C-alpha positions in Angstrom: -41.4 -38.6 11.5 -42.8 -36.3 8.9 -40.7 -34.9 6.2 -41.5 -31.7 4.4 -40.0 -28.5 3.0 -38.9 -26.0 5.5 -40.7 -22.6 5.1 -38.3 -19.9 4.0 -38.2 -16.7 5.9 -38.3 -13.2 4.3 -35.3 -12.7 2.1 -33.2 -9.6 2.3 -33.6 -9.3 -1.5 -37.4 -9.1 -1.1 -38.1 -7.3 2.1 -36.1 -5.4 4.8 -37.0 -5.6 8.4 -36.2 -2.0 9.2 -38.3 -0.6 6.3 -35.2 0.5 4.3 -34.9 -0.2 0.5 -33.9 -3.6 -0.5 -31.5 -4.5 -3.3 -34.3 -5.3 -5.7 -36.0 -1.9 -4.9 -32.6 -0.1 -5.5 -32.4 -1.8 -9.0 -36.0 -0.8 -9.7 -35.3 2.8 -8.7 -32.1 2.9 -10.8 -34.0 1.6 -13.8 -36.7 4.2 -13.4 -34.3 7.1 -13.1 -32.2 5.9 -16.0 -35.4 5.8 -18.1 -36.3 9.3 -17.1 -32.7 10.6 -17.8 -32.6 8.8 -21.2 -36.0 10.3 -22.1 -34.7 13.8 -21.3 -31.7 13.3 -23.5 -33.9 12.0 -26.3 -36.0 15.2 -26.0 -32.9 17.3 -26.0 -31.6 15.4 -29.0 -34.8 16.3 -30.9 -34.4 19.9 -30.0 -30.7 19.9 -30.7 -31.3 18.4 -34.2 -33.0 21.7 -35.1 -30.3 23.8 -33.4 -27.4 21.9 -35.0 -27.2 24.2 -38.1 -26.7 27.5 -36.1 -24.2 25.7 -33.8 -22.3 24.5 -36.8 -22.1 28.0 -38.2 -20.8 29.2 -34.8 -18.1 26.5 -34.8 -17.2 27.4 -38.4 -16.4 31.0 -37.7 -12.7 30.4 -36.7 -12.3 28.7 -40.1 -13.9 31.5 -42.0 -11.5 34.0 -40.4 -8.5 32.2 -42.0 -6.8 33.7 -45.0 -7.8 32.3 -48.4 -11.1 30.8 -47.2 -13.4 33.4 -48.8 -14.5 33.5 -52.4 -14.6 36.6 -54.7 -17.9 37.7 -53.1 -16.5 37.5 -49.6 -18.5 34.5 -48.6 -16.8 31.7 -46.6 -16.1 28.5 -48.4 -17.7 25.3 -47.4 -15.9 22.6 -45.5 -15.0 19.4 -47.4 -17.2 16.2 -47.0 -15.6 13.0 -48.1 -18.6 10.7 -47.8 -22.3 11.0 -48.6 -23.3 10.4 -45.0 -20.8 12.8 -43.5 -23.2 15.7 -43.2 -26.0 13.7 -41.6 -23.7 11.9 -39.1 -22.1 15.2 -38.1 -25.5 16.7 -37.5 -26.4 13.8 -35.3 -23.2 14.2 -33.3 -23.9 17.9 -32.8 -27.5 17.1 -31.8 -26.3 14.6 -29.3 -24.0 17.1 -27.7 -26.8 19.7 -27.5 -29.2 17.0 -26.2 -26.8 16.3 -23.3 -26.6 20.0 -22.5 -30.3 20.7 -22.8 -31.3 17.6 -20.9 -28.5 18.2 -18.4 -30.7 19.6 -15.5 -33.0 16.5 -15.8 -30.4 13.7 -15.9 -28.2 15.4 -13.3 -31.2 15.6 -11.0 -32.0 11.9 -11.6 -28.4 11.0 -10.8 -28.5 13.2 -7.7 -31.8 11.9 -6.5 -30.4 8.3 -6.6 -27.2 9.2 -4.7 -28.5 11.8 -2.2 -30.3 9.4 0.2 -26.9 7.8 1.0 -25.3 11.1 2.0 -25.3 13.1 5.2 -26.8 16.5 5.3 -23.5 18.4 5.2 -22.3 16.2 2.3 -25.4 17.2 0.4 -24.8 20.9 1.0 -21.3 20.8 -0.3 -22.4 18.7 -3.3 -24.8 21.4 -4.2 -22.0 24.0 -4.0 -19.6 22.0 -6.1 -22.1 21.3 -8.8 -23.1 25.0 -8.9 -19.4 25.9 -9.3 -18.5 23.2 -11.8 -21.0 24.3 -14.5 -19.7 27.9 -14.8 -16.1 26.7 -14.7 -16.7 24.3 -17.6 -18.5 27.0 -19.6 -15.6 29.4 -19.0 -13.1 26.8 -20.2 -15.2 26.2 -23.3 -15.2 30.0 -24.1 -11.5 30.2 -23.6 -11.0 27.2 -25.9 -13.0 28.9 -28.6 -10.9 32.0 -28.4 -7.7 30.0 -28.5 -8.8 28.0 -31.5 -9.7 31.3 -33.2 -6.2 32.6 -32.7 -4.4 29.3 -33.0 -5.7 28.3 -36.4 -4.3 31.5 -38.0 -0.9 30.9 -36.5 -0.8 27.3 -37.7 -1.8 28.3 -41.2 0.8 31.1 -41.4 3.6 28.9 -40.0 2.9 25.9 -42.3 4.3 25.2 -45.7 3.0 27.3 -48.5 1.1 26.3 -51.6 -1.7 24.5 -49.6 -5.4 25.1 -49.7 -7.1 26.0 -46.4 -10.1 23.9 -47.2 -10.6 21.5 -44.2 -12.4 18.2 -43.9 -15.6 18.9 -41.9 -15.4 15.9 -39.5 -11.8 16.5 -38.6 -12.3 20.2 -38.1 -15.4 19.9 -35.9 -13.8 17.1 -33.9 -10.8 19.3 -33.4 -12.9 22.3 -32.1 -15.1 20.2 -29.8 -12.2 18.3 -28.4 -10.5 21.5 -27.5 -13.7 22.8 -25.8 -14.0 19.6 -23.8 -10.3 19.6 -22.9 -10.3 23.2 -21.7 -13.6 22.7 -19.8 -12.3 19.7 -17.9 -9.0 21.5 -17.1 -11.0 24.3 -15.5 -12.4 21.8 -13.0 -8.9 21.5 -11.4 -9.6 24.0 -8.6 -12.6 21.8 -7.5 -10.2 18.9 -6.9 -8.1 21.1 -4.6 -11.1 22.3 -2.7 -12.3 18.7 -2.2 -8.9 17.8 -0.8 -9.2 20.7 1.6 -12.8 20.3 2.6 -12.4 16.6 3.3 -9.3 17.3 5.5 -6.8 15.6 3.3 -4.7 18.7 2.7 -4.6 22.0 4.5 -4.4 25.4 2.8 -0.7 25.8 3.8 0.0 22.5 2.2 -1.8 23.5 -1.0 0.1 26.8 -1.1 3.4 25.0 -0.8 2.7 23.3 -4.1 2.6 26.6 -6.1 5.8 26.1 -8.0 4.8 22.6 -9.1 1.3 23.7 -10.0 2.5 26.7 -12.2 5.0 24.4 -13.9 2.4 21.8 -14.7 0.0 24.5 -15.8 2.4 25.8 -18.4 3.4 22.3 -19.5 -0.2 21.3 -19.9 -1.0 24.5 -21.8 2.0 23.9 -24.1 0.6 20.5 -25.0 -3.1 21.3 -25.1 -3.1 24.5 -27.2 -3.1 24.0 -30.9 -0.5 26.7 -31.8 3.1 26.6 -30.5 3.0 30.4 -30.1 2.9 32.2 -26.8 -0.7 33.5 -27.0 -2.8 30.4 -26.3 -0.3 28.7 -24.0 0.1 31.9 -21.8 -3.6 32.5 -21.7 -4.5 29.0 -20.6 -1.6 28.7 -18.1 -2.4 32.1 -16.6 -6.1 31.2 -16.2 -5.2 27.8 -14.5 -2.7 29.5 -12.2 -5.3 32.2 -11.2 -7.9 29.5 -10.5 -5.3 27.7 -8.3 -4.6 30.7 -6.2 -8.4 31.4 -5.9 -8.9 27.8 -4.6 -6.1 28.2 -2.1 -7.7 31.5 -0.8 -11.0 29.7 -0.3 -9.1 26.9 1.5 -7.5 29.4 3.9 -11.0 30.8 4.7 -12.3 27.3 5.2 -9.4 26.4 7.6 -9.9 29.6 9.6 -13.6 28.8 9.9 -13.0 25.3 11.1 -10.2 26.3 13.4 -7.5 24.4 11.7 -3.9 25.2 12.4 -4.5 25.7 16.2 -4.0 22.0 17.0 -1.1 20.8 19.1 2.2 20.7 17.1 0.5 22.4 14.1 3.6 24.4 13.5 5.8 21.4 13.4 6.6 19.7 10.0 6.0 16.0 9.5 9.7 15.2 9.4 10.6 17.5 12.3 11.0 16.5 15.9 8.7 18.3 18.2 10.3 20.4 21.0 10.6 19.0 24.5 9.8 20.9 27.7 13.0 20.7 29.7 12.0 23.1 32.5 12.7 21.8 36.1 9.7 21.6 38.3 10.3 22.1 42.1 9.9 19.0 44.2 8.5 19.4 47.8 9.7 17.5 50.9 8.7 13.9 51.1 6.4 12.6 53.8 7.5 10.3 56.6 8.0 6.6 56.1 6.8 4.1 58.7 9.4 1.8 60.2 9.2 -1.8 59.1 10.7 -5.0 60.5 14.3 -5.7 59.6 15.0 -8.0 56.7 15.3 -11.6 57.7 13.5 -11.2 61.1 10.9 -13.9 61.8 7.4 -12.7 61.5 5.3 -12.9 64.7 3.2 -16.0 65.0 -0.3 -15.6 66.3 -1.4 -17.8 69.2 -3.6 -20.7 68.2 -7.3 -20.4 68.9 -8.6 -22.5 71.7 -10.2 -25.8 70.7 -13.8 -26.3 71.7 -14.5 -29.8 73.0 -17.9 -31.5 73.3 -19.1 -33.4 76.4 -18.9 -36.7 74.6 -15.1 -36.3 73.8 -14.2 -37.1 77.5 -13.3 -40.7 78.1 
């Protein structure tokens, strides 16, 4: 008997029988796309390093509009730096934010190209729509945050205790402004969540509309916490914008339900905790057909006569 090593068959990690990508090939593709995305961010970082100074001046404008922040010549005072490396590190942070924005089309495409083969055609179509809507909504939230910060800082300075200088530390101030822009931008993506619930069939437009009291309350509560000033301007502006976006999303959901024919299903007008109505109408019954007579109960069943027995010639004695 010969002993030897058994030859291994083709591994699923090395080759797929149906020609599809294997696990190793998926990892190689992911590595390639991550490299391209990182390269795009690095290029955007280099470009953003040169644009960091104009962006810093733009973010500094709300501070320059505060009282007692200008000198005798009418020029805005500089923000305070507490460490020698503060200016350089802050410029790198701004350049990184700009690099993510500039390289956004490239790294978003690489991410989409990696995910898209696993999606159906209609899922790809709606993904294009949602991405196209998400970018303008985030930009609108950032613009609104910039306006709220501009008005909110003045209110905070006027409402605070007197005798304080309005000279801010640069890292804390820029972090405050960028965090507000990020927070408002993410909050403006809330309508997309509602549309996803509707387009996937989780919640109908009528169900979304029934939440309007809760949504308005949460919008004002979130605006009261997120806005920097306790005054009514920023809170009302953000809450109103979120409420309008909610009603716009509900309107789009109604159009989608009408297009798909939702609401016409059986028992669509019955609530989940309501008993469906029963049809109690009496249907006429026709005359029954005749019934064949059967033998009385207990009567013996007729026994068939036994079949004749065939006998052979050699059975005779």
